[in-house]
All heavy atoms as TSV, in Angstrom:
chain	resi	resn	atom	element	x	y	z
A	1	MET	N	N	-3.852	5.860	-5.463
A	1	MET	CA	C	-4.801	4.880	-4.899
A	1	MET	C	C	-4.418	4.710	-3.422
A	1	MET	O	O	-3.314	4.374	-3.065
A	1	MET	CB	C	-4.686	3.579	-5.631
A	1	MET	CG	C	-5.671	2.542	-5.069
A	1	MET	SD	S	-5.602	0.918	-5.953
A	1	MET	CE	C	-6.048	1.417	-7.590
A	2	ASP	N	N	-5.360	4.948	-2.527
A	2	ASP	CA	C	-5.156	4.943	-1.078
A	2	ASP	C	C	-5.352	3.499	-0.574
A	2	ASP	O	O	-6.182	2.775	-1.093
A	2	ASP	CB	C	-6.073	5.878	-0.424
A	2	ASP	CG	C	-5.662	6.276	0.992
A	2	ASP	OD1	O	-4.553	6.026	1.326
A	2	ASP	OD2	O	-6.484	6.806	1.719
A	3	ASP	N	N	-4.617	3.104	0.459
A	3	ASP	CA	C	-4.776	1.776	1.061
A	3	ASP	C	C	-4.561	0.656	0.125
A	3	ASP	O	O	-5.268	-0.390	0.172
A	3	ASP	CB	C	-6.111	1.672	1.811
A	3	ASP	CG	C	-6.288	2.708	2.914
A	3	ASP	OD1	O	-5.258	3.136	3.450
A	3	ASP	OD2	O	-7.424	3.005	3.200
A	4	PHE	N	N	-3.525	0.759	-0.793
A	4	PHE	CA	C	-3.357	-0.266	-1.723
A	4	PHE	C	C	-3.056	-1.627	-1.021
A	4	PHE	O	O	-2.305	-1.728	-0.073
A	4	PHE	CB	C	-2.228	0.054	-2.708
A	4	PHE	CG	C	-2.054	-0.954	-3.789
A	4	PHE	CD1	C	-2.941	-0.975	-4.868
A	4	PHE	CD2	C	-1.091	-1.939	-3.740
A	4	PHE	CE1	C	-2.888	-1.906	-5.872
A	4	PHE	CE2	C	-1.038	-2.872	-4.733
A	4	PHE	CZ	C	-1.897	-2.819	-5.798
A	5	GLY	N	N	-3.756	-2.620	-1.524
A	5	GLY	CA	C	-3.526	-4.001	-1.019
A	5	GLY	C	C	-4.735	-4.500	-0.155
A	5	GLY	O	O	-4.678	-5.592	0.291
A	6	THR	N	N	-5.648	-3.602	0.083
A	6	THR	CA	C	-6.796	-3.976	1.010
A	6	THR	C	C	-8.104	-3.651	0.315
A	6	THR	O	O	-8.132	-2.771	-0.635
A	6	THR	CB	C	-6.710	-3.303	2.314
A	6	THR	OG1	O	-6.804	-1.903	2.180
A	6	THR	CG2	C	-5.405	-3.724	3.045
A	7	GLY	N	N	-9.201	-4.123	0.830
A	7	GLY	CA	C	-10.500	-3.775	0.408
A	7	GLY	C	C	-10.775	-3.773	-1.060
A	7	GLY	O	O	-10.598	-4.807	-1.743
A	8	TYR	N	N	-11.170	-2.676	-1.578
A	8	TYR	CA	C	-11.497	-2.595	-3.011
A	8	TYR	C	C	-10.416	-2.150	-3.965
A	8	TYR	O	O	-10.615	-1.813	-5.098
A	8	TYR	CB	C	-12.682	-1.562	-3.122
A	8	TYR	CG	C	-13.912	-2.094	-2.489
A	8	TYR	CD1	C	-14.391	-1.533	-1.298
A	8	TYR	CD2	C	-14.715	-3.099	-3.097
A	8	TYR	CE1	C	-15.535	-1.990	-0.664
A	8	TYR	CE2	C	-15.838	-3.591	-2.463
A	8	TYR	CZ	C	-16.213	-3.007	-1.229
A	8	TYR	OH	O	-17.360	-3.501	-0.648
A	9	SER	N	N	-9.211	-2.101	-3.466
A	9	SER	CA	C	-8.045	-1.704	-4.370
A	9	SER	C	C	-7.583	-2.928	-5.087
A	9	SER	O	O	-6.862	-3.760	-4.600
A	9	SER	CB	C	-6.939	-1.077	-3.543
A	9	SER	OG	O	-6.375	-1.979	-2.629
A	10	SER	N	N	-8.050	-3.089	-6.313
A	10	SER	CA	C	-7.718	-4.226	-7.184
A	10	SER	C	C	-6.574	-3.941	-8.101
A	10	SER	O	O	-6.383	-2.812	-8.484
A	10	SER	CB	C	-8.961	-4.584	-7.970
A	10	SER	OG	O	-8.661	-5.451	-9.021
A	11	LEU	N	N	-5.761	-4.947	-8.467
A	11	LEU	CA	C	-4.693	-4.772	-9.468
A	11	LEU	C	C	-5.320	-4.314	-10.815
A	11	LEU	O	O	-4.671	-3.566	-11.533
A	11	LEU	CB	C	-3.985	-6.081	-9.670
A	11	LEU	CG	C	-3.033	-6.500	-8.529
A	11	LEU	CD1	C	-2.486	-7.905	-8.808
A	11	LEU	CD2	C	-1.919	-5.499	-8.378
A	12	ALA	N	N	-6.571	-4.659	-11.110
A	12	ALA	CA	C	-7.216	-4.269	-12.350
A	12	ALA	C	C	-7.303	-2.701	-12.376
A	12	ALA	O	O	-7.325	-2.143	-13.460
A	12	ALA	CB	C	-8.530	-4.899	-12.503
A	13	TYR	N	N	-7.433	-2.081	-11.202
A	13	TYR	CA	C	-7.545	-0.604	-11.194
A	13	TYR	C	C	-6.335	0.109	-11.709
A	13	TYR	O	O	-6.410	1.172	-12.231
A	13	TYR	CB	C	-7.791	-0.129	-9.807
A	13	TYR	CG	C	-9.163	-0.467	-9.199
A	13	TYR	CD1	C	-9.423	-0.272	-7.899
A	13	TYR	CD2	C	-10.165	-0.968	-9.987
A	13	TYR	CE1	C	-10.665	-0.624	-7.337
A	13	TYR	CE2	C	-11.429	-1.318	-9.471
A	13	TYR	CZ	C	-11.666	-1.147	-8.124
A	13	TYR	OH	O	-12.861	-1.423	-7.639
A	14	LEU	N	N	-5.164	-0.638	-11.657
A	14	LEU	CA	C	-3.883	0.000	-12.179
A	14	LEU	C	C	-4.023	0.172	-13.664
A	14	LEU	O	O	-3.348	1.088	-14.233
A	14	LEU	CB	C	-2.751	-0.918	-11.810
A	14	LEU	CG	C	-2.475	-1.074	-10.313
A	14	LEU	CD1	C	-1.306	-1.987	-10.100
A	14	LEU	CD2	C	-2.181	0.270	-9.610
A	15	LYS	N	N	-4.775	-0.654	-14.330
A	15	LYS	CA	C	-4.970	-0.474	-15.818
A	15	LYS	C	C	-6.206	0.379	-16.107
A	15	LYS	O	O	-6.216	1.094	-17.112
A	15	LYS	CB	C	-5.150	-1.849	-16.429
A	15	LYS	CG	C	-3.937	-2.643	-16.497
A	15	LYS	CD	C	-4.105	-4.002	-17.101
A	15	LYS	CE	C	-4.556	-3.846	-18.527
A	15	LYS	NZ	N	-4.614	-5.133	-19.198
A	16	ARG	N	N	-7.189	0.265	-15.363
A	16	ARG	CA	C	-8.501	0.840	-15.633
A	16	ARG	C	C	-8.589	2.414	-15.402
A	16	ARG	O	O	-9.237	3.051	-16.040
A	16	ARG	CB	C	-9.582	0.196	-14.837
A	16	ARG	CG	C	-10.979	0.505	-15.202
A	16	ARG	CD	C	-12.027	-0.194	-14.457
A	16	ARG	NE	N	-11.816	-1.613	-14.557
A	16	ARG	CZ	C	-12.241	-2.545	-13.718
A	16	ARG	NH1	N	-12.890	-2.157	-12.615
A	16	ARG	NH2	N	-11.981	-3.812	-13.860
A	17	PHE	N	N	-7.820	2.878	-14.360
A	17	PHE	CA	C	-7.974	4.253	-13.958
A	17	PHE	C	C	-6.593	4.914	-14.119
A	17	PHE	O	O	-5.557	4.351	-14.007
A	17	PHE	CB	C	-8.416	4.372	-12.523
A	17	PHE	CG	C	-9.733	3.780	-12.287
A	17	PHE	CD1	C	-9.909	2.624	-11.539
A	17	PHE	CD2	C	-10.905	4.272	-12.826
A	17	PHE	CE1	C	-11.126	2.048	-11.338
A	17	PHE	CE2	C	-12.149	3.815	-12.575
A	17	PHE	CZ	C	-12.251	2.617	-11.819
A	18	PRO	N	N	-6.590	6.257	-14.328
A	18	PRO	CA	C	-5.384	7.073	-14.434
A	18	PRO	C	C	-4.748	7.315	-13.122
A	18	PRO	O	O	-4.934	8.339	-12.464
A	18	PRO	CB	C	-5.800	8.356	-15.089
A	18	PRO	CG	C	-7.275	8.526	-14.643
A	18	PRO	CD	C	-7.817	7.099	-14.575
A	19	ILE	N	N	-3.994	6.352	-12.616
A	19	ILE	CA	C	-3.367	6.349	-11.272
A	19	ILE	C	C	-1.959	6.865	-11.479
A	19	ILE	O	O	-1.256	6.374	-12.318
A	19	ILE	CB	C	-3.475	5.032	-10.611
A	19	ILE	CG1	C	-4.938	4.602	-10.365
A	19	ILE	CG2	C	-2.685	5.008	-9.287
A	19	ILE	CD1	C	-5.138	3.225	-10.015
A	20	ASP	N	N	-1.514	7.768	-10.564
A	20	ASP	CA	C	-0.134	8.197	-10.625
A	20	ASP	C	C	0.620	7.815	-9.366
A	20	ASP	O	O	1.867	8.100	-9.236
A	20	ASP	CB	C	0.013	9.701	-10.980
A	20	ASP	CG	C	-0.602	10.551	-9.889
A	20	ASP	OD1	O	-1.254	10.024	-8.958
A	20	ASP	OD2	O	-0.463	11.801	-10.014
A	21	ALA	N	N	-0.044	7.351	-8.307
A	21	ALA	CA	C	0.595	7.039	-7.061
A	21	ALA	C	C	-0.193	5.942	-6.311
A	21	ALA	O	O	-1.357	5.793	-6.429
A	21	ALA	CB	C	0.687	8.263	-6.201
A	22	LEU	N	N	0.595	5.135	-5.492
A	22	LEU	CA	C	-0.002	4.163	-4.592
A	22	LEU	C	C	0.402	4.508	-3.180
A	22	LEU	O	O	1.509	4.911	-2.913
A	22	LEU	CB	C	0.513	2.748	-4.896
A	22	LEU	CG	C	0.240	2.142	-6.247
A	22	LEU	CD1	C	0.860	0.775	-6.318
A	22	LEU	CD2	C	-1.230	2.035	-6.404
A	23	LYS	N	N	-0.560	4.383	-2.280
A	23	LYS	CA	C	-0.283	4.555	-0.915
A	23	LYS	C	C	-0.504	3.156	-0.201
A	23	LYS	O	O	-1.585	2.643	-0.224
A	23	LYS	CB	C	-1.191	5.604	-0.199
A	23	LYS	CG	C	-0.704	6.003	1.154
A	23	LYS	CD	C	-1.629	7.065	1.752
A	23	LYS	CE	C	-1.738	8.344	1.006
A	23	LYS	NZ	N	-2.504	9.308	1.713
A	24	ILE	N	N	0.602	2.539	0.304
A	24	ILE	CA	C	0.528	1.260	0.871
A	24	ILE	C	C	-0.204	1.251	2.190
A	24	ILE	O	O	0.113	2.052	3.054
A	24	ILE	CB	C	1.970	0.636	1.029
A	24	ILE	CG1	C	2.706	0.631	-0.288
A	24	ILE	CG2	C	1.846	-0.782	1.601
A	24	ILE	CD1	C	4.095	0.303	-0.135
A	25	ASP	N	N	-1.129	0.406	2.360
A	25	ASP	CA	C	-1.916	0.340	3.628
A	25	ASP	C	C	-1.041	0.123	4.775
A	25	ASP	O	O	-0.111	-0.702	4.788
A	25	ASP	CB	C	-3.003	-0.777	3.482
A	25	ASP	CG	C	-3.963	-0.758	4.648
A	25	ASP	OD1	O	-4.808	0.166	4.648
A	25	ASP	OD2	O	-3.841	-1.585	5.579
A	26	TYR	N	N	-1.425	0.767	5.894
A	26	TYR	CA	C	-0.686	0.599	7.135
A	26	TYR	C	C	-0.573	-0.778	7.678
A	26	TYR	O	O	0.392	-1.146	8.313
A	26	TYR	CB	C	-1.293	1.577	8.216
A	26	TYR	CG	C	-0.646	1.588	9.574
A	26	TYR	CD1	C	0.657	2.124	9.685
A	26	TYR	CD2	C	-1.241	1.051	10.666
A	26	TYR	CE1	C	1.333	2.101	10.839
A	26	TYR	CE2	C	-0.574	1.082	11.875
A	26	TYR	CZ	C	0.659	1.564	12.000
A	26	TYR	OH	O	1.324	1.587	13.133
A	27	SER	N	N	-1.565	-1.556	7.433
A	27	SER	CA	C	-1.522	-2.962	7.876
A	27	SER	C	C	-0.355	-3.722	7.305
A	27	SER	O	O	0.065	-4.712	7.986
A	27	SER	CB	C	-2.822	-3.701	7.561
A	27	SER	OG	O	-2.949	-3.896	6.144
A	28	PHE	N	N	0.262	-3.354	6.212
A	28	PHE	CA	C	1.406	-4.025	5.688
A	28	PHE	C	C	2.718	-3.438	6.220
A	28	PHE	O	O	3.690	-4.132	6.372
A	28	PHE	CB	C	1.444	-3.969	4.105
A	28	PHE	CG	C	0.340	-4.715	3.472
A	28	PHE	CD1	C	-0.619	-4.017	2.728
A	28	PHE	CD2	C	0.213	-6.063	3.642
A	28	PHE	CE1	C	-1.641	-4.688	2.150
A	28	PHE	CE2	C	-0.779	-6.755	3.064
A	28	PHE	CZ	C	-1.779	-6.114	2.329
A	29	VAL	N	N	2.733	-2.093	6.376
A	29	VAL	CA	C	3.997	-1.443	6.727
A	29	VAL	C	C	4.305	-1.371	8.226
A	29	VAL	O	O	5.443	-1.177	8.610
A	29	VAL	CB	C	4.142	-0.046	6.117
A	29	VAL	CG1	C	4.098	-0.114	4.601
A	29	VAL	CG2	C	3.006	0.871	6.588
A	30	ARG	N	N	3.276	-1.495	9.074
A	30	ARG	CA	C	3.531	-1.300	10.505
A	30	ARG	C	C	4.528	-2.378	11.086
A	30	ARG	O	O	5.198	-2.071	12.085
A	30	ARG	CB	C	2.232	-1.266	11.276
A	30	ARG	CG	C	1.585	-2.612	11.481
A	30	ARG	CD	C	0.394	-2.603	12.427
A	30	ARG	NE	N	-0.366	-3.836	12.155
A	30	ARG	CZ	C	-1.624	-3.823	11.881
A	30	ARG	NH1	N	-2.347	-2.714	11.862
A	30	ARG	NH2	N	-2.219	-4.996	11.589
A	31	ASP	N	N	4.534	-3.566	10.568
A	31	ASP	CA	C	5.409	-4.648	11.123
A	31	ASP	C	C	6.506	-5.079	10.198
A	31	ASP	O	O	7.033	-6.198	10.363
A	31	ASP	CB	C	4.519	-5.835	11.475
A	31	ASP	CG	C	3.527	-5.497	12.613
A	31	ASP	OD1	O	3.862	-4.699	13.517
A	31	ASP	OD2	O	2.413	-6.090	12.592
A	32	ILE	N	N	6.871	-4.230	9.237
A	32	ILE	CA	C	7.859	-4.712	8.236
A	32	ILE	C	C	9.216	-5.078	8.846
A	32	ILE	O	O	9.950	-5.807	8.292
A	32	ILE	CB	C	8.055	-3.777	7.067
A	32	ILE	CG1	C	8.498	-2.422	7.504
A	32	ILE	CG2	C	6.782	-3.705	6.250
A	32	ILE	CD1	C	8.883	-1.406	6.342
A	33	THR	N	N	9.565	-4.521	10.017
A	33	THR	CA	C	10.808	-4.810	10.672
A	33	THR	C	C	10.781	-6.116	11.455
A	33	THR	O	O	11.802	-6.664	11.775
A	33	THR	CB	C	11.281	-3.662	11.566
A	33	THR	OG1	O	10.293	-3.480	12.574
A	33	THR	CG2	C	11.464	-2.376	10.802
A	34	THR	N	N	9.608	-6.606	11.710
A	34	THR	CA	C	9.447	-7.880	12.476
A	34	THR	C	C	8.708	-9.020	11.779
A	34	THR	O	O	8.833	-10.136	12.270
A	34	THR	CB	C	8.725	-7.579	13.824
A	34	THR	OG1	O	7.467	-7.063	13.537
A	34	THR	CG2	C	9.469	-6.602	14.690
A	35	ASP	N	N	8.020	-8.693	10.691
A	35	ASP	CA	C	7.266	-9.740	10.019
A	35	ASP	C	C	7.794	-9.877	8.591
A	35	ASP	O	O	7.589	-8.998	7.735
A	35	ASP	CB	C	5.778	-9.388	10.009
A	35	ASP	CG	C	4.947	-10.466	9.423
A	35	ASP	OD1	O	5.388	-11.253	8.537
A	35	ASP	OD2	O	3.717	-10.487	9.765
A	36	PRO	N	N	8.531	-10.946	8.307
A	36	PRO	CA	C	9.119	-11.113	6.994
A	36	PRO	C	C	8.095	-11.145	5.874
A	36	PRO	O	O	8.356	-10.583	4.740
A	36	PRO	CB	C	9.855	-12.462	7.003
A	36	PRO	CG	C	10.032	-12.683	8.490
A	36	PRO	CD	C	8.901	-12.039	9.154
A	37	GLU	N	N	6.856	-11.619	6.062
A	37	GLU	CA	C	5.833	-11.618	5.062
A	37	GLU	C	C	5.379	-10.202	4.702
A	37	GLU	O	O	5.174	-9.875	3.567
A	37	GLU	CB	C	4.650	-12.522	5.454
A	37	GLU	CG	C	5.021	-13.977	5.424
A	37	GLU	CD	C	3.858	-14.863	5.813
A	37	GLU	OE1	O	2.777	-14.352	6.262
A	37	GLU	OE2	O	4.023	-16.113	5.710
A	38	ASP	N	N	5.176	-9.404	5.743
A	38	ASP	CA	C	4.760	-8.011	5.524
A	38	ASP	C	C	5.860	-7.249	4.799
A	38	ASP	O	O	5.590	-6.465	3.877
A	38	ASP	CB	C	4.475	-7.300	6.811
A	38	ASP	CG	C	3.088	-7.624	7.429
A	38	ASP	OD1	O	2.326	-8.303	6.703
A	38	ASP	OD2	O	2.865	-7.267	8.555
A	39	ALA	N	N	7.107	-7.585	5.080
A	39	ALA	CA	C	8.253	-6.900	4.395
A	39	ALA	C	C	8.235	-7.285	2.918
A	39	ALA	O	O	8.460	-6.444	2.045
A	39	ALA	CB	C	9.577	-7.299	5.093
A	40	MET	N	N	8.039	-8.602	2.660
A	40	MET	CA	C	8.080	-9.018	1.264
A	40	MET	C	C	6.873	-8.496	0.441
A	40	MET	O	O	7.007	-8.085	-0.728
A	40	MET	CB	C	8.100	-10.540	1.158
A	40	MET	CG	C	9.347	-11.181	1.711
A	40	MET	SD	S	10.832	-10.447	1.042
A	40	MET	CE	C	10.689	-10.969	-0.672
A	41	ILE	N	N	5.703	-8.420	1.046
A	41	ILE	CA	C	4.502	-7.823	0.346
A	41	ILE	C	C	4.801	-6.374	0.061
A	41	ILE	O	O	4.507	-5.836	-1.043
A	41	ILE	CB	C	3.266	-8.076	1.207
A	41	ILE	CG1	C	2.891	-9.493	1.196
A	41	ILE	CG2	C	2.120	-7.154	0.662
A	41	ILE	CD1	C	1.776	-9.857	2.262
A	42	THR	N	N	5.359	-5.652	1.019
A	42	THR	CA	C	5.686	-4.208	0.853
A	42	THR	C	C	6.651	-4.058	-0.234
A	42	THR	O	O	6.521	-3.174	-1.114
A	42	THR	CB	C	6.158	-3.583	2.217
A	42	THR	OG1	O	5.093	-3.706	3.169
A	42	THR	CG2	C	6.460	-2.096	2.086
A	43	LEU	N	N	7.694	-4.822	-0.282
A	43	LEU	CA	C	8.720	-4.750	-1.281
A	43	LEU	C	C	8.133	-5.059	-2.653
A	43	LEU	O	O	8.451	-4.353	-3.652
A	43	LEU	CB	C	9.907	-5.664	-1.019
A	43	LEU	CG	C	10.871	-5.235	0.099
A	43	LEU	CD1	C	11.810	-6.380	0.411
A	43	LEU	CD2	C	11.536	-3.995	-0.279
A	44	ALA	N	N	7.223	-5.944	-2.688
A	44	ALA	CA	C	6.573	-6.276	-3.987
A	44	ALA	C	C	5.745	-5.152	-4.469
A	44	ALA	O	O	5.726	-4.846	-5.676
A	44	ALA	CB	C	5.720	-7.587	-3.826
A	45	ILE	N	N	4.998	-4.491	-3.589
A	45	ILE	CA	C	4.173	-3.357	-3.984
A	45	ILE	C	C	5.033	-2.233	-4.465
A	45	ILE	O	O	4.725	-1.519	-5.435
A	45	ILE	CB	C	3.225	-2.908	-2.819
A	45	ILE	CG1	C	2.220	-4.014	-2.536
A	45	ILE	CG2	C	2.508	-1.651	-3.146
A	45	ILE	CD1	C	1.416	-3.780	-1.234
A	46	ILE	N	N	6.161	-2.041	-3.752
A	46	ILE	CA	C	7.058	-0.933	-4.163
A	46	ILE	C	C	7.618	-1.208	-5.541
A	46	ILE	O	O	7.701	-0.372	-6.365
A	46	ILE	CB	C	8.189	-0.769	-3.089
A	46	ILE	CG1	C	7.634	-0.206	-1.823
A	46	ILE	CG2	C	9.274	0.127	-3.654
A	46	ILE	CD1	C	8.560	-0.229	-0.640
A	47	GLY	N	N	8.071	-2.461	-5.789
A	47	GLY	CA	C	8.590	-2.934	-7.073
A	47	GLY	C	C	7.565	-2.692	-8.176
A	47	GLY	O	O	7.854	-2.187	-9.284
A	48	LEU	N	N	6.353	-3.143	-7.943
A	48	LEU	CA	C	5.218	-2.944	-8.887
A	48	LEU	C	C	5.034	-1.467	-9.230
A	48	LEU	O	O	4.947	-1.136	-10.378
A	48	LEU	CB	C	3.951	-3.581	-8.343
A	48	LEU	CG	C	2.703	-3.361	-9.164
A	48	LEU	CD1	C	2.773	-4.166	-10.441
A	48	LEU	CD2	C	1.463	-3.753	-8.333
A	49	ALA	N	N	4.995	-0.617	-8.250
A	49	ALA	CA	C	4.787	0.789	-8.407
A	49	ALA	C	C	5.910	1.317	-9.272
A	49	ALA	O	O	5.639	2.160	-10.184
A	49	ALA	CB	C	4.673	1.494	-7.163
A	50	HIS	N	N	7.114	1.043	-8.915
A	50	HIS	CA	C	8.296	1.551	-9.600
A	50	HIS	C	C	8.299	1.127	-11.082
A	50	HIS	O	O	8.591	1.931	-11.993
A	50	HIS	CB	C	9.604	1.211	-8.935
A	50	HIS	CG	C	9.815	1.973	-7.686
A	50	HIS	ND1	N	10.821	1.711	-6.795
A	50	HIS	CD2	C	9.167	3.052	-7.139
A	50	HIS	CE1	C	10.836	2.516	-5.786
A	50	HIS	NE2	N	9.789	3.340	-5.978
A	51	ASN	N	N	7.953	-0.124	-11.327
A	51	ASN	CA	C	7.940	-0.625	-12.742
A	51	ASN	C	C	6.848	0.063	-13.537
A	51	ASN	O	O	6.960	0.135	-14.724
A	51	ASN	CB	C	7.700	-2.182	-12.721
A	51	ASN	CG	C	9.016	-2.855	-12.354
A	51	ASN	OD1	O	10.065	-2.428	-12.634
A	51	ASN	ND2	N	8.860	-3.997	-11.686
A	52	LEU	N	N	5.765	0.449	-12.864
A	52	LEU	CA	C	4.679	1.166	-13.597
A	52	LEU	C	C	4.869	2.712	-13.530
A	52	LEU	O	O	3.989	3.407	-13.957
A	52	LEU	CB	C	3.336	0.786	-12.927
A	52	LEU	CG	C	2.854	-0.616	-13.101
A	52	LEU	CD1	C	1.693	-0.947	-12.229
A	52	LEU	CD2	C	2.593	-0.976	-14.585
A	53	LYS	N	N	6.082	3.102	-13.066
A	53	LYS	CA	C	6.390	4.510	-13.064
A	53	LYS	C	C	5.405	5.345	-12.133
A	53	LYS	O	O	5.011	6.437	-12.447
A	53	LYS	CB	C	6.385	5.191	-14.476
A	53	LYS	CG	C	7.242	4.428	-15.447
A	53	LYS	CD	C	8.738	4.543	-15.097
A	53	LYS	CE	C	9.569	4.019	-16.224
A	53	LYS	NZ	N	10.150	2.789	-16.007
A	54	LEU	N	N	4.973	4.664	-11.004
A	54	LEU	CA	C	4.114	5.353	-10.056
A	54	LEU	C	C	4.858	5.745	-8.869
A	54	LEU	O	O	5.788	5.137	-8.463
A	54	LEU	CB	C	2.977	4.418	-9.641
A	54	LEU	CG	C	2.121	3.803	-10.731
A	54	LEU	CD1	C	1.182	2.695	-10.132
A	54	LEU	CD2	C	1.363	4.848	-11.428
A	55	LYS	N	N	4.375	6.848	-8.220
A	55	LYS	CA	C	4.876	7.198	-6.923
A	55	LYS	C	C	4.306	6.184	-5.898
A	55	LYS	O	O	3.249	5.693	-6.019
A	55	LYS	CB	C	4.484	8.606	-6.543
A	55	LYS	CG	C	5.035	9.672	-7.464
A	55	LYS	CD	C	4.430	10.998	-7.137
A	55	LYS	CE	C	4.513	11.912	-8.313
A	55	LYS	NZ	N	3.483	12.838	-8.441
A	56	VAL	N	N	5.121	5.991	-4.867
A	56	VAL	CA	C	4.630	5.074	-3.762
A	56	VAL	C	C	5.109	5.550	-2.431
A	56	VAL	O	O	6.205	6.021	-2.295
A	56	VAL	CB	C	5.055	3.620	-4.096
A	56	VAL	CG1	C	6.519	3.466	-4.105
A	56	VAL	CG2	C	4.430	2.622	-3.095
A	57	TRP	N	N	4.227	5.434	-1.424
A	57	TRP	CA	C	4.639	5.675	-0.048
A	57	TRP	C	C	3.742	5.001	0.918
A	57	TRP	O	O	2.663	4.562	0.555
A	57	TRP	CB	C	4.629	7.261	0.181
A	57	TRP	CG	C	3.309	7.903	0.082
A	57	TRP	CD1	C	2.329	8.096	1.077
A	57	TRP	CD2	C	2.666	8.516	-1.066
A	57	TRP	NE1	N	1.314	8.755	0.635
A	57	TRP	CE2	C	1.478	8.990	-0.687
A	57	TRP	CE3	C	3.223	8.670	-2.396
A	57	TRP	CZ2	C	0.683	9.633	-1.632
A	57	TRP	CZ3	C	2.345	9.250	-3.274
A	57	TRP	CH2	C	1.081	9.785	-2.885
A	58	PRO	N	N	4.156	4.851	2.115
A	58	PRO	CA	C	3.366	4.060	3.125
A	58	PRO	C	C	2.262	5.050	3.692
A	58	PRO	O	O	2.483	6.205	3.842
A	58	PRO	CB	C	4.312	3.714	4.224
A	58	PRO	CG	C	5.367	4.797	4.152
A	58	PRO	CD	C	5.503	5.148	2.689
A	59	ARG	N	N	1.182	4.487	4.050
A	59	ARG	CA	C	0.068	5.228	4.706
A	59	ARG	C	C	0.547	5.419	6.152
A	59	ARG	O	O	1.037	4.462	6.812
A	59	ARG	CB	C	-1.229	4.469	4.636
A	59	ARG	CG	C	-2.319	5.207	5.337
A	59	ARG	CD	C	-3.622	4.567	5.029
A	59	ARG	NE	N	-4.725	5.380	5.527
A	59	ARG	CZ	C	-5.618	4.914	6.353
A	59	ARG	NH1	N	-5.634	3.656	6.652
A	59	ARG	NH2	N	-6.561	5.711	6.771
A	60	ALA	N	N	0.357	6.588	6.695
A	60	ALA	CA	C	0.688	6.831	8.034
A	60	ALA	C	C	-0.206	6.026	9.035
A	60	ALA	O	O	-1.254	5.633	8.622
A	60	ALA	CB	C	0.551	8.376	8.300
A	61	SER	N	N	0.298	5.887	10.222
A	61	SER	CA	C	-0.502	5.117	11.197
A	61	SER	C	C	-1.818	5.883	11.531
A	61	SER	O	O	-1.925	7.050	11.316
A	61	SER	CB	C	0.319	4.972	12.480
A	61	SER	OG	O	0.589	6.233	13.074
A	62	LYS	N	N	-2.739	5.168	12.026
A	62	LYS	CA	C	-4.008	5.720	12.398
A	62	LYS	C	C	-3.823	6.647	13.598
A	62	LYS	O	O	-3.011	6.404	14.480
A	62	LYS	CB	C	-5.037	4.661	12.829
A	62	LYS	CG	C	-5.562	3.854	11.721
A	62	LYS	CD	C	-6.580	2.850	12.174
A	62	LYS	CE	C	-7.070	2.010	11.099
A	62	LYS	NZ	N	-8.081	1.074	11.572
A	63	ARG	N	N	-4.494	7.773	13.508
A	63	ARG	CA	C	-4.400	8.675	14.660
A	63	ARG	C	C	-5.203	8.142	15.800
A	63	ARG	O	O	-6.142	7.441	15.608
A	63	ARG	CB	C	-4.978	10.136	14.272
A	63	ARG	CG	C	-4.025	10.839	13.345
A	63	ARG	CD	C	-4.633	12.112	12.936
A	63	ARG	NE	N	-5.443	11.824	11.723
A	63	ARG	CZ	C	-6.496	12.559	11.348
A	63	ARG	NH1	N	-6.928	13.571	12.020
A	63	ARG	NH2	N	-7.153	12.228	10.290
A	64	ARG	N	N	-4.777	8.453	17.005
A	64	ARG	CA	C	-5.530	7.880	18.194
A	64	ARG	C	C	-6.969	8.249	18.251
A	64	ARG	O	O	-7.732	7.585	18.848
A	64	ARG	CB	C	-4.804	8.320	19.485
A	64	ARG	CG	C	-3.396	7.684	19.598
A	64	ARG	CD	C	-2.779	8.148	20.888
A	64	ARG	NE	N	-1.401	7.613	20.781
A	64	ARG	CZ	C	-0.797	7.284	21.879
A	64	ARG	NH1	N	-1.261	7.408	23.025
A	64	ARG	NH2	N	0.471	6.744	21.784
A	65	SER	N	N	-7.334	9.396	17.659
A	65	SER	CA	C	-8.717	9.829	17.640
A	65	SER	C	C	-9.581	9.029	16.658
A	65	SER	O	O	-10.819	9.092	16.752
A	65	SER	CB	C	-8.797	11.282	17.335
A	65	SER	OG	O	-8.291	11.535	16.011
A	66	GLN	N	N	-8.957	8.240	15.823
A	66	GLN	CA	C	-9.730	7.468	14.783
A	66	GLN	C	C	-10.182	6.130	15.477
A	66	GLN	O	O	-9.446	5.477	16.119
A	66	GLN	CB	C	-8.890	7.156	13.585
A	66	GLN	CG	C	-8.600	8.347	12.704
A	66	GLN	CD	C	-7.738	7.925	11.509
A	66	GLN	OE1	O	-6.853	7.095	11.664
A	66	GLN	NE2	N	-8.058	8.555	10.419
A	67	PRO	N	N	-11.385	5.815	15.270
A	67	PRO	CA	C	-11.856	4.505	15.812
A	67	PRO	C	C	-11.242	3.346	15.110
A	67	PRO	O	O	-10.961	3.420	13.882
A	67	PRO	CB	C	-13.404	4.559	15.529
A	67	PRO	CG	C	-13.584	5.473	14.441
A	67	PRO	CD	C	-12.441	6.499	14.539
A	68	SER	N	N	-11.021	2.233	15.790
A	68	SER	CA	C	-10.537	0.981	15.161
A	68	SER	C	C	-11.659	0.287	14.559
A	68	SER	O	O	-12.802	0.275	15.041
A	68	SER	CB	C	-9.893	0.159	16.274
A	68	SER	OG	O	-8.759	0.814	16.843
A	69	CYS	N	N	-11.371	-0.397	13.434
A	69	CYS	CA	C	-12.357	-1.185	12.769
A	69	CYS	C	C	-12.372	-2.629	13.181
A	69	CYS	O	O	-11.424	-3.088	13.589
A	69	CYS	CB	C	-12.164	-1.159	11.202
A	69	CYS	SG	S	-12.467	0.484	10.575
């Protein structure tokens, strides 16, 4: 599941669909060294993924050629 934690990525999807990996949205991981709340959310997502035996990794930053939303 891409961009986990934002938009249409619901916790219910973890039960409903055959998911084997979570990709944590960049909005959570970009400031984990300076924002304690982002760090705790990221750690919680990692813990959840590990407990469900899912792979987990951070989404890479947006490329400069991508428009900002």
